[in-house]
C-alpha positions, -999 to +999 in steps of 0.1 A: +000+000+000+013+034-009+010+055+023+012+088+005-016+080-020-039+111-020-068+088-029-064+067+002-097+065+021-100+079+056-096+049+078-072+028+098-046+010+075-020-017+080+015-004+078+049-020+084+062-041+114+026-048+124+019-011+130-012+007+118-018+043+107-049+064+106-057+087+077-079+116+085-081+141+056-046+150+047-030+138+079-015+104+086-006+093+121+002+062+141-029+045+155-034+053+192-010+083+191-007+118+178+026+110+161+024+121+125+038+097+099+032+119+068+006+136+048-012+131+015-009+167+002-002+167-035+028+185-048+008+213-064-009+219-031+025+221-014+037+246-040+007+268-035+011+266+003+048+274+001+041+304-021+013+317+002+032+311+035+065+326+023+049+353+000+073+342-028+060+341-064+045+309-078+075+308-101+099+309-072+080+282-054+081+260-085+119+265-088+122+253-052+107+219-061+122+216-096+156+230-101+170+232-066+164+195-058+178+185-092+209+206-085+213+190-051+212+156-067+236+166-094+211+159-122+203+195-132+216+189-167+186+167-174+160+175-147+144+206-133+143+228-163+130+231-198+158+230-223+171+209-252+184+176-241+166+176-207+140+150-198+105+161-208+088+156-174+062+183-176+032+195-156+011+224-169-003+247-142-027+275-143-018+309-129-030+298-094-008+267-094-036+242-101-027+212-124-041+215-159-022+187-176+006+162-170 
């Protein structure tokens, strides 16, 4: 089971090592505790939140999740930007940061 699946139903789910986690909305936590184990926010939601919380532009927020990670991994020559020779992994967003096409 993919724990970060945004389509996962709100319920208690089996996890690893016999543990179980609870999904409530976008929060995931260990059953019987308030220990967060993750969330199911989609990346476009994270980008919009980052832009809103930091007051940076949507373009700056997108760069934070595209180019900067690619540079940290040493793969910026083929990921994280649009240019000849780069991989064509594209998502089209509207001006508000909502996914239009992948």
